[in-house]
N, C-alpha and C positions, 0 to 999 in steps of 0.2 A: 914777614910774609904770611898773610893769612890764608890765601888760597881760596877765597870766596868767588872769584871771577872765573878762574880756570875750568872748573867742572860744569859750569852753566854755558860755556861757549858751545853752540851747536856744530862749529866748523872746526873745532880743536885748534883755534888760531892763537891761543895764549899758551905759553910755556914758561917755566921757571928758568931764569938765566943761571947758568952753570956756576958763576962765581960772585955775582953781584948781590945776590939775595932780593932780587927784583923779579918782575915778570916782563915778558916781551910779548907784544902783539905782532903777529905776522901779518903785514899789511897785504900780502898777496892772498892770504887765506881769508882774512876778515872782510865781510860784505856789509858790515853794520847791520847784521840780521835783517836785511832788506826783504827778504822773503818771509819774515816772521811777523812783521808789523811793529816790532819793538826790539830795541837793543837790549839784550839780556845781561851783559856783564856790568855795564854802568850802575844799574840800581843795586847790584849786589855788592859793590864796592863800599866798605864802610868808611873809608878815608877819602873818598873822591879822588883817588888817584888816577882813575881812567876818565878821559874826556873825550867825547864823540865830536869829531870834527865834521 
């Protein structure tokens, strides 16, 4: 867990999973940074673990 994506999320939609040592994106909170012009979490991920759909 590198934690590069979580702090850049403007909607706090990314959280650390309690037991899996992974991160979870809350689909109800995430709006793909639509009001910002560009997704912020994807470019920060050094392992390409986040995929924008």
